[in-house]
C-alpha positions as YAML, in Angstrom:
chain: A
units: angstrom
residues:
- id: 1
  name: UNK
  ca: [40.18, -10.68, 21.82]
- id: 2
  name: UNK
  ca: [39.85, -10.17, 18.06]
- id: 3
  name: UNK
  ca: [37.81, -13.39, 17.78]
- id: 4
  name: UNK
  ca: [35.41, -12.12, 20.46]
- id: 5
  name: UNK
  ca: [34.97, -8.82, 18.61]
- id: 6
  name: UNK
  ca: [34.22, -10.63, 15.36]
- id: 7
  name: UNK
  ca: [31.77, -12.95, 17.10]
- id: 8
  name: UNK
  ca: [30.05, -9.97, 18.73]
- id: 9
  name: UNK
  ca: [29.80, -8.23, 15.34]
- id: 10
  name: UNK
  ca: [28.26, -11.36, 13.78]
- id: 11
  name: UNK
  ca: [25.71, -11.63, 16.60]
- id: 12
  name: UNK
  ca: [24.80, -7.94, 16.31]
- id: 13
  name: UNK
  ca: [24.39, -8.24, 12.53]
- id: 14
  name: UNK
  ca: [22.23, -11.34, 12.94]
- id: 15
  name: UNK
  ca: [20.05, -9.52, 15.45]
- id: 16
  name: UNK
  ca: [19.78, -6.46, 13.20]
- id: 17
  name: UNK
  ca: [18.76, -8.65, 10.28]
- id: 18
  name: UNK
  ca: [16.11, -10.25, 12.42]
- id: 19
  name: UNK
  ca: [14.67, -6.93, 13.59]
- id: 20
  name: UNK
  ca: [12.01, -7.12, 10.91]
- id: 21
  name: UNK
  ca: [10.74, -10.31, 12.46]
- id: 22
  name: UNK
  ca: [10.94, -9.05, 16.02]
- id: 23
  name: UNK
  ca: [9.85, -5.43, 15.64]
- id: 24
  name: UNK
  ca: [7.76, -5.66, 12.44]
- id: 25
  name: UNK
  ca: [8.81, -5.38, 8.83]
- id: 26
  name: UNK
  ca: [9.28, -2.01, 7.18]
- id: 27
  name: UNK
  ca: [6.08, -0.50, 5.81]
- id: 28
  name: UNK
  ca: [5.90, 0.36, 2.11]
- id: 29
  name: UNK
  ca: [3.43, 2.41, 0.04]
- id: 30
  name: UNK
  ca: [2.12, 1.93, -3.50]
- id: 31
  name: UNK
  ca: [-0.38, 4.04, -5.48]
- id: 32
  name: UNK
  ca: [-2.23, 2.71, -8.50]
- id: 33
  name: UNK
  ca: [-5.50, 1.77, -10.17]
- id: 34
  name: UNK
  ca: [-7.83, -0.90, -8.78]
- id: 35
  name: UNK
  ca: [-8.15, -3.83, -11.19]
- id: 36
  name: UNK
  ca: [-9.91, -6.44, -9.04]
- id: 37
  name: UNK
  ca: [-11.50, -6.81, -5.60]
- id: 38
  name: UNK
  ca: [-12.27, -10.10, -3.86]
- id: 39
  name: UNK
  ca: [-14.12, -9.11, -0.69]
- id: 40
  name: UNK
  ca: [-14.49, -12.75, 0.40]
- id: 41
  name: UNK
  ca: [-10.73, -13.36, 0.26]
- id: 42
  name: UNK
  ca: [-10.13, -9.79, 1.51]
- id: 43
  name: UNK
  ca: [-7.86, -9.03, -1.46]
- id: 44
  name: UNK
  ca: [-7.45, -6.03, -3.75]
- id: 45
  name: UNK
  ca: [-5.40, -6.09, -6.96]
- id: 46
  name: UNK
  ca: [-3.83, -2.75, -7.93]
- id: 47
  name: UNK
  ca: [-1.99, -1.83, -11.14]
- id: 48
  name: UNK
  ca: [1.16, 0.05, -10.18]
- id: 49
  name: UNK
  ca: [3.94, -0.66, -12.69]
- id: 50
  name: UNK
  ca: [2.50, -4.19, -12.67]
- id: 51
  name: UNK
  ca: [-0.45, -5.77, -10.92]
- id: 52
  name: UNK
  ca: [0.12, -6.35, -7.21]
- id: 53
  name: UNK
  ca: [-2.33, -8.07, -4.86]
- id: 54
  name: UNK
  ca: [-2.71, -6.84, -1.28]
- id: 55
  name: UNK
  ca: [-4.52, -8.62, 1.54]
- id: 56
  name: UNK
  ca: [-6.75, -6.63, 3.89]
- id: 57
  name: UNK
  ca: [-6.66, -7.83, 7.48]
- id: 58
  name: UNK
  ca: [-9.19, -7.27, 10.24]
- id: 59
  name: UNK
  ca: [-7.17, -4.21, 11.28]
- id: 60
  name: UNK
  ca: [-6.77, -2.66, 7.80]
- id: 61
  name: UNK
  ca: [-8.17, 0.88, 7.77]
- id: 62
  name: UNK
  ca: [-9.92, 1.67, 4.47]
- id: 63
  name: UNK
  ca: [-11.02, 5.26, 3.82]
- id: 64
  name: UNK
  ca: [-12.32, 7.61, 1.17]
- id: 65
  name: UNK
  ca: [-11.89, 11.17, 2.35]
- id: 66
  name: UNK
  ca: [-12.67, 11.14, 6.07]
- id: 67
  name: UNK
  ca: [-15.15, 8.27, 5.76]
- id: 68
  name: UNK
  ca: [-14.23, 4.70, 6.70]
- id: 69
  name: UNK
  ca: [-15.50, 2.17, 4.14]
- id: 70
  name: UNK
  ca: [-15.35, -1.57, 3.43]
- id: 71
  name: UNK
  ca: [-13.18, -3.27, 0.83]
- id: 72
  name: UNK
  ca: [-16.28, -4.16, -1.19]
- id: 73
  name: UNK
  ca: [-17.16, -0.43, -1.43]
- id: 74
  name: UNK
  ca: [-14.09, 0.33, -3.56]
- id: 75
  name: UNK
  ca: [-14.86, 0.70, -7.26]
- id: 76
  name: UNK
  ca: [-12.84, -0.93, -10.02]
- id: 77
  name: UNK
  ca: [-10.84, 1.83, -11.73]
- id: 78
  name: UNK
  ca: [-10.51, 3.92, -8.56]
- id: 79
  name: UNK
  ca: [-7.09, 5.24, -7.60]
- id: 80
  name: UNK
  ca: [-5.85, 3.95, -4.24]
- id: 81
  name: UNK
  ca: [-2.79, 4.34, -2.07]
- id: 82
  name: UNK
  ca: [-1.92, 1.20, -0.10]
- id: 83
  name: UNK
  ca: [0.36, 1.11, 2.94]
- id: 84
  name: UNK
  ca: [1.50, -2.48, 3.44]
- id: 85
  name: UNK
  ca: [4.05, -4.80, 4.97]
- id: 86
  name: UNK
  ca: [5.54, -7.61, 2.93]
- id: 87
  name: UNK
  ca: [5.44, -10.96, 4.74]
- id: 88
  name: UNK
  ca: [7.20, -13.48, 2.51]
- id: 89
  name: UNK
  ca: [5.28, -13.25, -0.75]
- id: 90
  name: UNK
  ca: [2.16, -11.74, 0.91]
- id: 91
  name: UNK
  ca: [1.52, -7.98, 0.97]
- id: 92
  name: UNK
  ca: [-0.60, -7.23, 4.05]
- id: 93
  name: UNK
  ca: [-2.34, -3.86, 3.83]
- id: 94
  name: UNK
  ca: [-2.40, -1.72, 6.96]
- id: 95
  name: UNK
  ca: [-4.16, 1.21, 5.26]
- id: 96
  name: UNK
  ca: [-5.96, 1.74, 1.94]
- id: 97
  name: UNK
  ca: [-6.89, 5.28, 0.95]
- id: 98
  name: UNK
  ca: [-9.23, 5.78, -2.01]
- id: 99
  name: UNK
  ca: [-8.63, 9.02, -3.88]
- id: 100
  name: UNK
  ca: [-11.85, 10.83, -4.67]
- id: 101
  name: UNK
  ca: [-12.33, 11.48, -8.35]
- id: 102
  name: UNK
  ca: [-12.25, 15.23, -9.00]
- id: 103
  name: UNK
  ca: [-15.41, 16.72, -10.34]
- id: 104
  name: UNK
  ca: [-15.06, 17.43, -14.02]
- id: 105
  name: UNK
  ca: [-13.40, 20.81, -14.26]
- id: 106
  name: UNK
  ca: [-13.95, 23.16, -17.15]
- id: 107
  name: UNK
  ca: [-10.75, 23.44, -19.15]
- id: 108
  name: UNK
  ca: [-9.46, 26.96, -19.72]
- id: 109
  name: UNK
  ca: [-10.04, 28.33, -23.18]
- id: 110
  name: UNK
  ca: [-7.12, 28.57, -25.55]
- id: 111
  name: UNK
  ca: [-6.09, 31.99, -26.91]
- id: 112
  name: UNK
  ca: [-7.71, 31.22, -30.27]
- id: 113
  name: UNK
  ca: [-11.04, 30.36, -28.59]
- id: 114
  name: UNK
  ca: [-11.67, 33.78, -27.05]
- id: 115
  name: UNK
  ca: [-14.25, 36.03, -28.68]
...
């Protein structure tokens, strides 16, 4: 009986470990600065703590604000947030959101600057 319980536990653990393959791997998110775009290879390189390269698929949704754009429309130096799934060494992007650059805001005056 004990052997059957152990065998059942091993099978359940094996199935749980394989859930990523069966049900899809866990999605992750990274935010950083765009360093390189290769529209032909459908790849974007983003500096997070280090440079990471993400692959855009035919189903990757790329937006800036409410507007859907193409990978080639992203500017180097833009800030992006990438939702992706790691598949071996590949990082396949499901969503890329480009953060709009804020318009230059006037900095408040310091106490010594008031007249």
